[in-house]
C-alpha positions in Angstrom: -9.8 -4.0 -1.0 -12.1 -4.6 1.9 -12.6 -2.2 4.9 -10.6 -4.6 7.1 -7.7 -4.3 4.6 -7.9 -0.5 4.8 -7.8 -0.8 8.6 -4.7 -2.9 8.4 -3.0 -0.4 6.2 -4.0 2.5 8.4 -3.0 0.7 11.6 0.4 -0.5 10.4 1.4 2.7 8.7 -0.1 5.2 11.1 -1.0 7.4 8.2 -2.9 10.4 9.2 -3.3 14.2 9.2 -0.4 15.9 7.5 1.1 12.8 5.9 1.8 12.5 2.2 0.9 9.1 0.6 1.7 7.7 -2.8 -0.9 5.2 -3.8 -0.9 3.0 -6.9 -3.8 0.8 -8.1 -6.6 3.2 -7.2 -9.5 1.2 -8.4 -12.7 2.9 -7.1 -10.5 4.8 -4.7 -11.6 3.2 -1.4 -8.1 3.3 0.2 -7.3 6.8 -1.1 -10.6 8.0 0.2 -10.0 6.6 3.7 -6.5 8.2 3.7 -7.9 11.5 2.6 -10.6 11.4 5.3 -8.0 11.0 8.0 -6.2 14.0 6.7 -3.5 12.6 4.5 -2.6 14.2 1.2 -2.7 11.4 -1.4 -1.4 11.1 -4.9 -3.0 8.0 -6.4 -2.4 6.4 -9.8 -4.9 4.3 -11.8 -4.1 2.9 -15.3 -7.7 2.4 -16.3 -9.3 5.7 -17.3 -12.8 4.5 -16.4 -11.7 3.5 -12.9 -9.9 6.8 -12.5 -13.0 8.7 -13.4 -15.1 6.8 -10.9 -12.4 7.4 -8.2 -12.4 11.2 -9.0 -16.2 11.2 -8.6 -15.9 9.3 -5.3 -13.4 11.8 -4.0 -15.7 14.7 -4.9 -18.7 13.0 -3.4 -16.7 12.4 -0.2 -15.6 16.1 -0.1 -11.9 15.2 -0.2 -11.0 16.0 -3.8 -8.7 18.7 -2.5 -6.7 16.1 -0.6 -6.7 13.2 -3.1 -5.1 13.8 -6.5 -6.3 11.0 -8.8 -4.0 10.6 -11.8 -4.5 8.4 -14.8 -1.5 6.5 -15.9 1.3 4.2 -14.9 3.1 5.4 -11.7 6.3 3.8 -12.9 6.5 6.4 -15.6 6.5 9.2 -13.1 8.8 7.7 -10.4 11.7 9.9 -11.3 9.5 13.0 -10.9 8.0 11.7 -7.7 11.3 10.8 -6.1 12.3 13.6 -3.7 15.4 15.6 -3.8 15.4 16.7 -0.2 18.8 16.1 1.5 18.7 14.5 4.9 21.6 14.0 7.3 22.4 10.5 8.5 23.7 9.8 12.0 27.3 9.9 10.7 26.8 13.4 9.2 26.7 12.3 5.6 23.7 13.4 3.5 21.5 11.5 1.2 18.5 12.3 -1.0 15.1 11.2 0.3 11.6 11.3 -1.1 8.7 13.3 0.3 6.2 10.5 1.0 5.4 9.2 4.4 3.9 6.0 2.9 3.6 4.0 -0.3 0.4 2.0 -0.7 0.4 -0.4 -3.6 -2.4 -2.6 -5.0 -0.8 -3.4 -8.3 0.9 -6.3 -10.0 4.1 -4.3 -10.6 4.5 -3.6 -6.9 8.0 -5.2 -6.7 9.4 -2.7 -9.3 7.9 0.2 -7.3 9.2 -1.1 -4.0 12.7 -1.2 -5.4 12.4 2.6 -5.6 11.0 3.1 -2.1 14.2 4.5 -0.6 14.0 7.4 -3.2 10.3 8.0 -2.6 10.0 7.8 1.2 11.0 10.1 4.0 13.2 8.5 6.6 11.0 6.2 8.6 8.4 6.0 5.9 6.2 2.9 5.3 5.4 0.6 2.4 2.1 -1.3 2.4 1.4 -3.7 -0.4 -1.9 -5.5 -0.9 -1.7 -8.8 -2.8 -4.0 -11.8 -2.7 -1.2 -14.0 -4.1 1.5 -15.6 -2.0 4.1 -15.7 -4.9 3.6 -12.0 -5.6 4.0 -11.3 -1.9 7.3 -13.2 -1.9 8.5 -11.1 -4.9 7.6 -7.9 -3.0 9.4 -9.0 0.2 12.5 -9.9 -1.9 12.4 -6.5 -3.6 12.1 -4.8 -0.3 15.1 -6.6 1.1 17.1 -5.8 -2.0 16.2 -2.1 -1.6 17.5 -2.2 2.0 14.1 -1.8 3.7 13.9 -3.0 7.3 11.1 -4.1 9.6 9.5 -6.3 7.0 6.2 -8.0 8.0 3.5 -9.8 6.2 -0.1 -10.3 7.2 -2.3 -13.0 6.0 -6.0 -12.4 6.2 -8.4 -15.2 7.1 -11.1 -16.3 4.7 -14.0 -13.9 5.4 -16.5 -16.6 4.7 -15.3 -18.6 7.7 -16.4 -17.5 11.2 -13.5 -16.4 13.4 -14.6 -18.9 16.1 -14.5 -21.9 13.7 -11.7 -24.4 14.2 -10.2 -26.6 11.5 -11.9 -29.9 11.2 -9.7 -33.0 11.8 -10.0 -36.5 10.5 -10.3 -39.4 12.9 -6.5 -39.8 12.7 -6.1 -36.2 13.9 -4.9 -34.9 10.6 -6.1 -31.4 9.5 -7.3 -31.4 5.9 -5.5 -29.1 3.4 -7.5 -26.3 1.9 -10.6 -24.4 3.0 -13.4 -26.1 4.7 -16.7 -25.5 3.0 
């Protein structure tokens, strides 16, 4: 995940001081570290023990180990425990269980399965942010979000970082734009 991607997540979710974030796909911990630095309390899961160890070291180095709980394992195995049991009242007076996280941030291939559980994991008005470099995976995530009843869905496509922002697509003499990246 690049710094611009972290900025998109922070900008779209508004995650900040006092928020609780569930993160999966920790890697080296760059997103979890940024979230911790802005004051969020983060629980992050990484399947690879080596990456999890590096992430823990990074949190300690950044002075945020008290705000970022790096766990080794598959978040899907803990979803039942992570799902909140707080009752909230709907506008019609009925109650429902809601989770305790303000945001879910996912950088993992099994994001659709986790997104299906988002209503149980999030506080009302919570956010889901999924990072995926693959269009088909993004479609699966969006479909899972719709099936889970999430609203306000939006996708962002980042431009190729090797191409200057001021560049315009080349066109052939006929005016057609070539398919694929221009190198």
